[in-house]
C-alpha positions as CSV (number, residue, x, y, z in Angstrom):
1,M,8.1,20.1,-17.9
2,H,8.2,17.8,-21.0
3,A,10.0,15.2,-18.3
4,S,7.2,15.7,-15.8
5,L,4.6,15.1,-18.7
6,S,6.8,12.5,-20.1
7,S,6.6,10.3,-16.9
8,L,3.1,10.9,-16.3
9,V,1.9,9.7,-20.3
10,I,4.0,6.4,-19.4
11,V,2.6,5.2,-16.2
12,I,-1.0,6.2,-17.5
13,V,0.4,4.0,-20.8
14,A,1.1,1.4,-18.1
15,A,-2.0,1.5,-16.2
16,F,-4.1,0.8,-19.6
17,L,-1.4,-1.8,-20.9
18,T,-1.9,-4.0,-18.0
19,P,-5.1,-5.1,-17.8
20,L,-4.8,-6.0,-21.6
21,L,-2.0,-8.1,-21.6
22,L,-3.3,-9.9,-18.5
23,H,-6.1,-10.5,-20.9
24,R,-4.2,-11.4,-24.2
25,F,-1.8,-13.9,-22.3
26,R,-5.0,-15.2,-20.8
27,L,-3.0,-14.4,-16.9
28,R,-6.0,-14.6,-14.9
29,M,-4.5,-15.9,-12.2
30,I,-2.5,-12.6,-11.3
31,P,-4.7,-9.9,-9.8
32,V,-4.8,-6.9,-11.8
33,V,-3.3,-5.0,-8.9
34,V,-0.6,-7.5,-8.8
35,A,0.2,-6.9,-12.7
36,E,0.5,-3.3,-12.1
37,I,3.0,-3.2,-9.7
38,I,5.1,-5.6,-11.5
39,V,4.7,-3.2,-14.1
40,G,5.7,-0.4,-12.1
41,I,8.8,-2.5,-11.0
42,I,9.8,-2.8,-14.8
43,I,9.6,0.7,-15.9
44,G,10.6,2.2,-12.0
45,K,13.7,2.1,-10.3
46,T,14.8,-1.3,-10.4
47,G,14.1,-1.8,-14.1
48,F,14.4,0.7,-16.7
49,N,14.1,3.6,-14.7
50,I,12.4,6.3,-16.9
51,V,10.0,6.9,-14.7
52,E,10.9,10.4,-12.9
53,Q,9.1,11.0,-9.5
54,D,7.7,14.2,-9.9
55,M,4.7,16.9,-8.3
56,W,2.2,15.1,-10.7
57,L,2.7,12.0,-10.1
58,E,3.1,12.5,-6.1
59,T,-0.2,14.0,-6.2
60,L,-2.2,11.4,-8.5
61,S,-0.8,8.6,-6.4
62,T,-1.8,10.1,-3.0
63,L,-5.4,10.7,-4.3
64,G,-5.3,7.1,-5.6
65,F,-4.4,6.0,-2.8
66,L,-7.0,7.9,-0.7
67,F,-9.7,7.0,-3.1
68,L,-8.8,3.5,-2.8
69,M,-9.7,3.8,0.9
70,F,-12.6,5.8,0.5
71,L,-13.9,2.5,-2.0
72,S,-12.7,0.4,0.7
73,G,-14.7,2.0,3.6
74,L,-18.2,2.4,1.2
75,E,-17.3,-1.5,0.2
76,I,-18.8,-2.3,3.6
77,D,-22.0,-4.5,3.9
78,F,-23.3,-2.9,7.4
79,S,-25.8,-5.8,7.3
80,A,-23.1,-8.4,8.2
81,F,-22.9,-6.8,11.8
82,A,-26.2,-8.8,11.8
83,N,-27.4,-12.1,12.5
84,K,-28.0,-13.6,8.8
85,K,-31.4,-15.3,8.0
86,E,-31.8,-19.1,8.6
87,R,-30.8,-21.3,5.3
88,K,-31.3,-24.9,5.1
89,G,-32.2,-24.7,9.3
90,E,-28.8,-24.0,9.5
91,K,-27.5,-19.7,10.6
92,E,-25.0,-18.0,9.1
93,P,-22.2,-16.9,11.7
94,N,-22.3,-13.2,12.0
95,A,-19.1,-12.1,10.0
96,F,-18.4,-9.3,12.1
97,F,-17.4,-12.0,14.8
98,V,-15.8,-14.0,13.1
99,A,-13.2,-11.5,11.7
100,S,-12.8,-10.5,15.0
101,I,-11.5,-13.9,16.5
102,I,-9.2,-14.7,13.0
103,F,-7.5,-10.9,13.5
104,V,-6.9,-11.9,17.3
105,G,-5.9,-15.1,16.5
106,I,-3.2,-13.3,14.0
107,F,-2.8,-10.5,16.3
108,L,-1.7,-13.2,18.8
109,V,0.5,-15.1,16.2
110,S,2.0,-11.7,15.3
111,L,3.1,-11.3,19.0
112,G,4.7,-14.2,19.5
113,L,6.5,-14.1,16.4
114,S,7.5,-10.4,17.8
115,Y,9.2,-11.8,20.7
116,T,11.0,-14.4,19.6
117,F,12.4,-12.3,16.9
118,V,13.3,-9.6,20.2
119,W,15.1,-13.3,21.8
120,F,17.5,-13.7,18.5
121,G,18.4,-10.2,19.1
122,Y,16.7,-8.9,15.8
123,I,14.3,-6.3,17.1
124,D,14.5,-4.1,20.5
125,N,10.5,-3.3,20.4
126,A,8.2,-6.5,20.1
127,F,5.0,-4.4,20.5
128,L,5.7,-2.2,17.1
129,M,6.7,-5.2,15.0
130,T,3.2,-7.0,16.3
131,L,1.4,-3.9,14.3
132,I,3.9,-4.0,11.8
133,I,3.4,-8.2,10.9
134,S,-0.5,-7.8,12.0
135,T,-1.1,-4.9,9.7
136,I,-3.1,-6.3,6.7
137,S,-3.1,-4.1,3.1
138,L,-6.6,-3.2,2.7
139,G,-5.5,-1.4,-0.6
140,V,-4.9,-4.8,-1.6
141,V,-7.3,-7.2,-0.3
142,V,-10.3,-4.7,-2.1
143,P,-9.5,-4.7,-5.4
144,T,-8.9,-8.7,-5.6
145,L,-11.7,-9.3,-4.0
146,K,-13.6,-7.5,-6.7
147,D,-11.7,-9.4,-9.5
148,A,-13.0,-12.4,-7.9
149,H,-16.3,-11.1,-7.6
150,L,-16.1,-12.3,-3.9
151,M,-17.2,-8.6,-2.7
152,K,-21.1,-9.5,-1.6
153,T,-20.7,-12.9,-0.9
154,T,-20.2,-13.8,3.0
155,I,-16.6,-15.0,2.4
156,G,-15.7,-12.1,0.7
157,Q,-17.4,-9.8,3.1
158,T,-15.5,-11.5,6.0
159,I,-12.2,-11.6,4.4
160,L,-13.1,-7.6,4.3
161,L,-13.7,-6.9,7.5
162,I,-10.9,-8.7,9.0
163,A,-8.3,-6.6,6.5
164,V,-10.7,-3.8,8.1
165,I,-10.2,-4.8,11.6
166,A,-6.6,-5.3,11.4
167,D,-6.1,-1.9,9.4
168,L,-8.2,0.2,11.8
169,V,-6.7,-1.7,15.1
170,T,-3.4,-1.4,14.1
171,M,-3.8,2.3,12.9
172,V,-5.2,3.3,16.2
173,L,-2.8,1.5,18.1
174,L,0.4,3.2,16.2
175,A,-0.9,6.4,16.6
176,V,-1.2,5.5,20.5
177,F,2.2,3.6,20.6
178,V,3.9,6.9,18.7
179,S,2.3,9.3,21.3
180,T,3.5,7.2,24.0
181,Y,7.0,7.9,22.9
182,D,6.4,11.1,21.3
183,P,4.4,13.3,23.2
184,S,5.2,16.3,20.7
185,H,3.8,14.4,17.9
186,G,-0.2,14.4,19.0
187,N,-2.5,14.0,21.7
188,T,-4.5,10.1,20.5
189,W,-7.7,11.2,22.6
190,L,-8.0,14.3,19.8
191,L,-8.9,11.4,17.5
192,L,-12.6,11.4,19.0
193,G,-12.8,14.8,17.3
194,L,-12.4,12.7,14.1
195,F,-15.3,10.5,14.5
196,L,-17.9,13.1,16.5
197,V,-17.0,15.3,12.9
198,G,-17.8,12.4,11.3
199,V,-21.2,11.5,13.6
200,L,-21.9,15.8,12.9
201,F,-21.8,14.9,8.7
202,Y,-23.5,11.4,9.1
203,F,-26.6,13.5,10.1
204,A,-26.1,15.8,8.1
205,G,-26.0,14.2,4.8
206,K,-28.9,11.3,6.0
207,Y,-31.1,15.2,6.1
208,F,-29.9,16.6,3.0
209,K,-30.9,13.3,1.3
210,K,-34.3,13.5,1.9
211,R,-34.4,16.5,0.8
212,S,-36.2,17.3,-3.3
213,F,-33.8,20.0,-4.6
214,I,-30.7,17.3,-4.3
215,E,-32.2,14.3,-6.9
216,T,-32.4,17.6,-9.1
217,M,-28.6,18.8,-8.6
218,A,-28.1,15.1,-8.9
219,K,-28.0,15.1,-12.7
220,G,-26.8,17.3,-15.5
221,T,-23.4,19.1,-15.2
222,I,-24.2,20.1,-11.2
223,Q,-23.4,16.3,-10.2
224,I,-24.2,17.4,-6.7
225,G,-23.8,13.7,-5.1
226,T,-20.1,13.6,-6.7
227,R,-19.2,17.0,-5.7
228,A,-20.3,16.0,-1.9
229,V,-18.3,13.0,-2.0
230,F,-14.9,14.5,-3.1
231,A,-15.3,17.2,-0.6
232,L,-16.2,14.6,2.6
233,I,-13.1,13.0,1.2
234,I,-11.2,15.9,1.4
235,V,-12.2,17.5,4.1
236,L,-12.0,14.4,6.4
237,V,-8.4,14.0,4.9
238,A,-7.3,17.6,6.1
239,L,-9.1,16.7,9.4
240,S,-6.9,13.6,10.0
241,E,-3.7,15.0,9.5
242,T,-4.4,18.1,11.3
243,L,-5.4,15.5,14.6
244,G,-2.1,13.6,14.1
245,A,-3.7,10.6,12.4
246,E,-3.2,9.2,9.3
247,N,-4.8,10.7,6.0
248,I,-6.4,7.2,5.2
249,L,-8.0,7.2,8.2
250,G,-10.0,10.1,7.1
251,A,-10.5,8.7,3.7
252,F,-12.0,5.6,5.2
253,L,-14.2,7.1,7.5
254,A,-15.8,8.8,4.6
255,G,-15.9,6.1,2.9
256,V,-17.6,4.5,5.4
257,L,-20.3,7.7,5.9
258,V,-21.5,7.4,2.6
259,S,-22.1,3.3,3.1
260,L,-24.0,4.2,5.7
261,L,-26.1,6.6,4.1
262,A,-27.3,3.8,1.2
263,P,-26.2,5.5,-1.6
264,N,-27.9,3.8,-5.3
265,Q,-26.0,1.6,-7.0
266,D,-25.2,2.9,-10.5
267,F,-23.7,6.5,-7.9
268,V,-21.9,3.7,-6.6
269,H,-21.1,2.1,-9.9
270,K,-19.8,5.7,-10.6
271,L,-17.5,6.1,-8.0
272,D,-16.3,2.9,-9.0
273,S,-15.8,4.5,-12.2
274,F,-13.8,7.4,-10.9
275,G,-11.0,5.4,-9.2
276,Y,-10.9,1.9,-10.6
277,G,-10.4,3.9,-14.0
278,F,-8.3,6.6,-13.5
279,F,-6.8,7.3,-10.1
280,I,-6.0,3.8,-8.4
281,P,-3.7,2.1,-11.5
282,I,-1.3,4.8,-11.2
283,F,-1.3,4.6,-7.1
284,F,-0.4,0.7,-7.7
285,V,1.6,1.2,-10.7
286,M,4.0,4.1,-8.9
287,V,4.0,1.8,-6.0
288,G,6.1,-0.5,-8.3
289,V,8.0,2.7,-9.7
290,N,8.9,3.4,-6.2
291,L,10.0,-0.2,-5.3
292,D,14.0,-0.2,-5.4
293,L,14.8,-4.2,-5.0
294,R,18.3,-4.0,-5.9
295,L,19.0,-1.7,-2.6
296,L,16.8,-3.9,-0.5
297,F,18.6,-7.1,-2.2
298,T,22.0,-5.5,-1.1
299,Q,20.3,-4.5,1.9
300,F,19.3,-8.1,2.6
301,L,23.4,-9.8,1.3
302,R,24.5,-7.2,4.0
303,Q,22.7,-8.9,6.9
304,F,24.6,-12.3,6.0
305,P,28.7,-11.8,5.9
306,F,29.0,-14.3,3.2
307,L,26.9,-13.3,1.3
308,G,26.7,-9.5,1.3
309,D,30.3,-8.7,3.0
310,C,32.6,-10.3,0.0
311,I,33.5,-9.5,-3.4
312,I,35.2,-11.3,-6.0
313,V,38.5,-10.6,-8.0
314,R,39.6,-12.3,-11.3
315,I,42.8,-11.0,-12.3
316,F,43.2,-11.6,-16.4
317,R,46.9,-11.4,-17.9
318,G,46.4,-12.4,-21.4
319,H,44.6,-14.8,-22.0
320,E,44.7,-16.5,-18.7
321,S,42.3,-15.9,-15.5
322,I,43.7,-16.4,-12.4
323,V,42.4,-16.4,-8.9
324,P,44.6,-13.6,-6.9
325,H,46.0,-14.9,-3.3
326,E,47.9,-13.1,-0.5
327,D,51.3,-13.9,-2.9
328,T,49.5,-12.8,-6.1
329,E,51.6,-9.8,-7.6
330,M,50.0,-7.5,-9.8
331,R,52.2,-7.2,-12.9
332,I,52.0,-4.4,-16.2
333,G,49.0,-5.0,-18.6
334,D,46.9,-6.9,-16.1
335,R,43.3,-6.9,-15.8
336,M,41.8,-7.2,-12.3
337,I,37.7,-7.5,-12.3
338,V,35.9,-7.1,-9.4
339,T,32.2,-7.9,-8.9
340,G,30.5,-7.6,-4.8
341,S,28.5,-5.2,-3.1
342,E,28.8,-1.7,-4.4
343,E,30.4,-0.3,-1.0
344,Y,33.0,-2.8,-0.9
345,V,33.9,-2.5,-4.6
346,K,34.7,1.4,-3.9
347,E,36.6,0.7,-1.3
348,L,39.0,-1.7,-2.4
349,R,39.3,0.8,-5.5
350,E,40.4,3.5,-3.4
351,L,43.1,1.0,-1.5
352,L,44.1,0.1,-4.6
353,E,44.6,3.7,-6.2
354,G,46.3,4.8,-2.4
355,E,49.0,1.8,-3.1
356,Y,49.5,1.9,-6.5
357,H,49.9,5.7,-7.0
């Protein structure tokens, strides 16, 4: 329990200090979420490794990710689906149409790259790689747009819609891909049930929103609106996992439903405070904590035999440094320094121990 609380304290303090350090050193060009990931890398597996993964951090990190997806759905301005009014004699383009065209371009480029990888023999399945390449991290796009104060602008909504379309399309296609290759995983058509439940929740919310007692219960210690939001998120996340979909789909759908109900801005700011003030920073710090760049770098080097599959050996004999050759013999008192891939260093050690013992 002591180690668990220590790790939790370290992560929360790191999340608190990160924006202060950015402000102190005037690093405004770095998005806060990127800085939080970097701080997580420093205190995590790649760096000092002072954070231990446990149930507390895993739960809070998962809630942070789900709440981020909820807020991403909440940020969608559905007026972008309609034609904008003319300004100075010019009509603004439909943001949804523009975003759809751009995503189609991204998908086609991803498809071309995937078939190139197949042609070179790096991968076997071009469709799966296309989904991987064309996915856009909605979790990074939304906080970045908010920090840049672009969320309510036309360009901001267009970028947001590109990320939303990319995430939803690739998520659904991935579910189709998995159900095709592994029928036991689940039926993709069951996802329609999730959207049907979402429609029912929308009409229920629209009905209760007009009731006078809801406004009374939204104040004081009841805060019925906040309770309803968290209940909606958990129910849709649980339902999406039950139907074989990703849990983030349920959280995102919950955000879309709340956005369609047009909540007042004070309530939206309250939800933002819950997310960006506590849950979401923990998620981004933990992303950095769990990122093992050393392992990734080692795996990368192994793709190149002349880099990853080699070791450097030096023999120190007194004050002399010797680069060993085929006819070099070890003498009593010699010291051998070996650097390189841990796997190959271990094999060399076992070989030498077997030869000299």
